[in-house]
KEVOVO-654565 format. One record per residue (C-alpha): residue number from 1; residue in three letters; x, y, z. Coordinates in steps of 0.25 Angstrom, whole numbers. Layout:
BEGIN
R   k   r    px    py    pz
R NUM ala     X     Y     Z
...
END
This chain:
BEGIN
R   k   r    px    py    pz
R   1 unk   185  -267    92
R   2 unk   188  -261    78
R   3 unk   174  -256    77
R   4 unk   175  -250    91
R   5 unk   188  -243    87
R   6 unk   181  -237    74
R   7 unk   169  -232    83
R   8 unk   179  -225    92
R   9 unk   186  -218    81
R  10 unk   173  -213    75
R  11 unk   169  -208    89
R  12 unk   182  -201    91
R  13 unk   181  -194    77
R  14 unk   167  -190    79
R  15 unk   171  -183    92
R  16 unk   182  -176    86
R  17 unk   174  -172    74
R  18 unk   163  -166    84
R  19 unk   173  -159    92
R  20 unk   179  -153    79
R  21 unk   165  -147    76
R  22 unk   161  -142    90
R  23 unk   167  -130    97
R  24 unk   163  -122   109
R  25 unk   156  -109   106
R  26 unk   164   -97   110
R  27 unk   163   -85   101
R  28 unk   173   -77   111
R  29 unk   169   -63   105
R  30 unk   168   -68    90
R  31 unk   156   -64    82
R  32 unk   145   -73    82
R  33 unk   136   -78    71
R  34 unk   122   -84    71
R  35 unk   115   -95    63
R  36 unk   103   -85    61
R  37 unk    89   -91    62
R  38 unk    84   -80    54
R  39 unk    94   -82    42
R  40 unk    86   -83    29
R  41 unk    96   -93    23
R  42 unk    96  -102    35
R  43 unk    81  -103    35
R  44 unk    80  -105    20
R  45 unk    90  -116    20
R  46 unk    86  -122    34
R  47 unk   100  -121    39
R  48 unk   114  -113    39
R  49 unk   123  -115    27
R  50 unk   136  -109    22
R  51 unk   143  -117    33
R  52 unk   154  -128    32
R  53 unk   158  -139    41
R  54 unk   173  -135    38
R  55 unk   179  -123    31
R  56 unk   179  -131    18
R  57 unk   170  -132     6
R  58 unk   160  -143     5
R  59 unk   158  -144    20
R  60 unk   145  -135    20
R  61 unk   135  -138    31
R  62 unk   120  -133    33
R  63 unk   117  -131    48
R  64 unk   102  -134    51
R  65 unk    94  -121    53
R  66 unk    86  -126    66
R  67 unk    99  -131    73
R  68 unk   108  -119    70
R  69 unk    99  -107    69
R  70 unk   103   -96    80
R  71 unk   116  -103    83
R  72 unk   128   -93    84
R  73 unk   142   -95    80
R  74 unk   155   -88    79
R  75 unk   167   -88    69
R  76 unk   179   -95    75
R  77 unk   188   -93    62
R  78 unk   188   -89    48
R  79 unk   194   -98    37
R  80 unk   196   -91    23
R  81 unk   194   -99    10
R  82 unk   196   -95    -4
R  83 unk   182   -89    -6
R  84 unk   175   -90     8
R  85 unk   178   -89    22
R  86 unk   175  -100    32
R  87 unk   171   -96    46
R  88 unk   172  -107    57
R  89 unk   159  -105    65
R  90 unk   158  -110    79
R  91 unk   143  -112    82
R  92 unk   136  -111    96
R  93 unk   134  -126    96
R  94 unk   149  -128    94
R  95 unk   148  -133    80
R  96 unk   158  -127    70
R  97 unk   155  -124    55
R  98 unk   162  -115    45
R  99 unk   153  -104    39
R 100 unk   158   -98    25
R 101 unk   156   -85    17
R 102 unk   162   -81     4
R 103 unk   171   -69     4
R 104 unk   161   -63    -6
R 105 unk   150   -63     5
R 106 unk   159   -56    16
R 107 unk   150   -44    14
R 108 unk   139   -51    22
R 109 unk   149   -54    34
R 110 unk   144   -42    41
R 111 unk   131   -49    45
R 112 unk   133   -64    43
R 113 unk   143   -75    42
R 114 unk   136   -81    30
R 115 unk   122   -82    24
R 116 unk   118   -90    36
R 117 unk   125   -85    49
R 118 unk   123   -71    54
R 119 unk   132   -63    64
R 120 unk   125   -64    77
R 121 unk   125   -49    80
R 122 unk   118   -47    67
R 123 unk   108   -58    70
R 124 unk   105   -51    84
R 125 unk   103   -37    77
R 126 unk    93   -43    68
R 127 unk    85   -50    78
R 128 unk    77   -37    81
R 129 unk    74   -35    67
R 130 unk    69   -50    65
R 131 unk    60   -48    77
R 132 unk    54   -35    71
R 133 unk    51   -42    58
R 134 unk    46   -55    64
R 135 unk    36   -46    72
R 136 unk    30   -39    60
R 137 unk    15   -41    59
R 138 unk     9   -41    45
R 139 unk    -4   -47    48
R 140 unk   -11   -55    58
R 141 unk    -9   -68    51
R 142 unk     4   -66    43
R 143 unk    17   -65    52
R 144 unk    32   -64    50
R 145 unk    37   -79    50
R 146 unk    52   -77    48
R 147 unk    62   -66    47
R 148 unk    75   -70    39
R 149 unk    88   -63    39
R 150 unk   101   -63    31
R 151 unk   113   -56    38
R 152 unk   108   -44    45
R 153 unk    95   -42    37
R 154 unk    81   -47    37
R 155 unk    81   -55    24
R 156 unk    66   -60    24
R 157 unk    53   -60    32
R 158 unk    44   -72    30
R 159 unk    29   -71    33
R 160 unk    21   -82    39
R 161 unk    14   -83    25
R 162 unk    27   -85    18
R 163 unk    29   -71    12
R 164 unk    43   -66    12
R 165 unk    48   -52    14
R 166 unk    62   -49    11
R 167 unk    71   -39    20
R 168 unk    62   -30    27
R 169 unk    50   -29    17
R 170 unk    41   -35    27
R 171 unk    40   -21    33
R 172 unk    35   -17    19
R 173 unk    23   -27    21
R 174 unk    21   -21    35
R 175 unk    19    -7    29
R 176 unk    10   -12    18
R 177 unk     1   -19    27
R 178 unk     0    -8    37
R 179 unk   -12    -2    29
R 180 unk   -19   -16    28
R 181 unk   -30   -17    39
R 182 unk   -36   -30    35
R 183 unk   -28   -43    39
R 184 unk   -33   -51    28
R 185 unk   -28   -41    18
R 186 unk   -15   -41    25
R 187 unk   -14   -56    24
R 188 unk   -18   -56    10
R 189 unk    -7   -46     6
R 190 unk     4   -53    14
R 191 unk     0   -67     8
R 192 unk     3   -60    -6
R 193 unk    15   -52    -3
R 194 unk    29   -57    -4
R 195 unk    24   -71    -9
R 196 unk    22   -76   -23
R 197 unk    32   -65   -28
R 198 unk    23   -53   -24
R 199 unk    31   -44   -16
R 200 unk    30   -31    -7
R 201 unk    40   -20    -8
R 202 unk    40    -6    -2
R 203 unk    47     7    -6
R 204 unk    49    15     6
R 205 unk    54    27    -1
R 206 unk    42    28   -10
R 207 unk    32    22     0
R 208 unk    28    12   -11
R 209 unk    24    -3    -9
R 210 unk    25   -13   -21
R 211 unk    18   -26   -20
R 212 unk    23   -33   -33
R 213 unk    26   -45   -41
R 214 unk    39   -45   -48
R 215 unk    38   -33   -57
R 216 unk    50   -38   -65
R 217 unk    44   -51   -68
R 218 unk    38   -51   -82
R 219 unk    28   -51   -88
R 220 unk    18   -45   -78
R 221 unk    17   -41   -63
R 222 unk     9   -33   -54
R 223 unk    12   -24   -41
R 224 unk     5   -16   -31
R 225 unk    11    -2   -28
R 226 unk     7     6   -16
R 227 unk    13    21   -16
R 228 unk    13    29    -3
R 229 unk     1    20     2
R 230 unk    -8    27    -6
R 231 unk    -7    23   -21
R 232 unk    -9     8   -24
R 233 unk    -6     3   -38
R 234 unk    -7   -10   -44
R 235 unk     3   -11   -56
R 236 unk     6   -21   -67
R 237 unk    19   -23   -74
R 238 unk    20   -29   -87
R 239 unk    34   -33   -91
R 240 unk    40   -38  -104
R 241 unk    54   -44  -104
R 242 unk    62   -49  -116
R 243 unk    74   -48  -125
R 244 unk    67   -38  -135
R 245 unk    59   -25  -133
R 246 unk    44   -27  -136
R 247 unk    41   -12  -134
R 248 unk    28   -16  -128
R 249 unk    16    -7  -128
R 250 unk     5   -17  -124
R 251 unk     2   -29  -116
R 252 unk    -9   -40  -115
R 253 unk   -12   -50  -104
R 254 unk   -19   -62  -109
R 255 unk   -26   -74  -103
R 256 unk   -37   -82  -109
R 257 unk   -42   -71  -118
R 258 unk   -42   -61  -106
R 259 unk   -33   -49  -110
R 260 unk   -27   -37  -103
R 261 unk   -21   -27  -113
R 262 unk   -13   -14  -109
R 263 unk    -9    -5  -121
R 264 unk     0     7  -123
R 265 unk    10     3  -112
R 266 unk    23    11  -110
R 267 unk    32     0  -106
R 268 unk    45     3   -99
R 269 unk    57    -4  -106
R 270 unk    70    -8  -100
R 271 unk    82   -18  -102
R 272 unk    84   -27   -91
R 273 unk    88   -42   -94
R 274 unk    82   -40  -107
R 275 unk    71   -30  -111
R 276 unk    59   -26  -101
R 277 unk    46   -19  -105
R 278 unk    37   -16   -93
R 279 unk    25    -8   -89
R 280 unk    18    -5   -76
R 281 unk     3    -2   -76
R 282 unk    -7     1   -65
R 283 unk   -18    -9   -66
R 284 unk   -33    -6   -67
R 285 unk   -45   -15   -63
R 286 unk   -46   -21   -77
R 287 unk   -32   -26   -76
R 288 unk   -33   -31   -62
R 289 unk   -46   -39   -65
R 290 unk   -39   -45   -77
R 291 unk   -27   -50   -69
R 292 unk   -36   -56   -58
R 293 unk   -44   -63   -69
R 294 unk   -32   -70   -74
R 295 unk   -30   -85   -71
R 296 unk   -17   -91   -67
R 297 unk   -19  -104   -75
R 298 unk   -21   -98   -89
R 299 unk   -10   -93   -98
R 300 unk    -8   -78   -97
R 301 unk     1   -69  -105
R 302 unk     5   -55  -107
R 303 unk     8   -49  -121
R 304 unk    17   -38  -123
R 305 unk    15   -31  -136
R 306 unk    27   -25  -142
R 307 unk    30   -17  -154
R 308 unk    34   -28  -163
R 309 unk    31   -41  -155
R 310 unk    23   -46  -143
R 311 unk    28   -54  -131
R 312 unk    19   -63  -123
R 313 unk    23   -66  -109
R 314 unk    16   -77  -100
R 315 unk    10   -72   -86
R 316 unk    11   -84   -77
R 317 unk     1   -88   -66
R 318 unk    10   -84   -55
R 319 unk    10   -69   -60
R 320 unk    -5   -69   -62
R 321 unk    -7   -74   -48
R 322 unk     3   -63   -43
R 323 unk    -4   -52   -50
R 324 unk   -17   -56   -44
R 325 unk   -10   -56   -30
R 326 unk    -5   -42   -33
R 327 unk   -18   -37   -37
R 328 unk   -24   -43   -24
R 329 unk   -13   -35   -16
R 330 unk   -18   -23   -23
R 331 unk   -32   -25   -20
R 332 unk   -29   -27    -5
R 333 unk   -20   -15    -4
R 334 unk   -30    -6   -11
R 335 unk   -39    -6     1
R 336 unk   -27     0     9
R 337 unk   -19     8     0
R 338 unk   -22    18   -11
R 339 unk   -32    29   -11
R 340 unk   -45    21   -10
END
């Protein structure tokens, strides 16, 4: 009898708890929000966060992506805290959760409730743009896989080969590839760009493309520059960073007794998180052959010759491989851009 009484109490309590968490969905003119299935944060975390079970700290909950994607909600009331606002959310399935946002993030409230939940009207307005980006055709084999959003903007486009284009830069790739007629060349370019830290950018005002490693990463990098669709350049940047000036005039790249030397260099110097001395030069065939013949297993260094001392910097295998990929991009694009 006692056990039966305990079971009955537990049953009644569970019913009351369930009723406390379930409510009919009736926005009655209130603005609606949606658990956007394209939200970059939700996809990255496989769920919707910045939600609580109650309007109190340490009650956070993560809602599974597959269960809640596309679900609408509305704010029943706001609860002000010391540093944040809690929003009592009623979901379409009747569940109740509390979204929160710091006061410092209120500037984003025009488009979203928080980093995961978007205004429904904003979501609907973005649908056409998402569809447009999803339909972009770059090659016969490499397609757009995902279009991710943040608030009212396209955040990132992910291709079927894993390449990632931020914002609307996928359209820059579309313009670049418009001159490429061979499908194999398109695929090879797409399998290099925006992967392994080699990125495409386009200056619309100057009508100039850049296909580049991180040019601010010492001690060496390379990039392709296409000006007005006519002038194609393969450029190397050497960059010394340190606490003291070298006043370099010469560099040497060294691997297994194989050397490349460039002298009488007029370095540009600036102070930025220490001192920086850098120099860009257009490559010739001898330099390209030298880089292509470097191995990615042997120690490689670049020596900066200064007025009173020298500085040796290691060139790691990742940089060597990336430089070879930039050279390959140049070789493909040479068939379609430039004067030849």
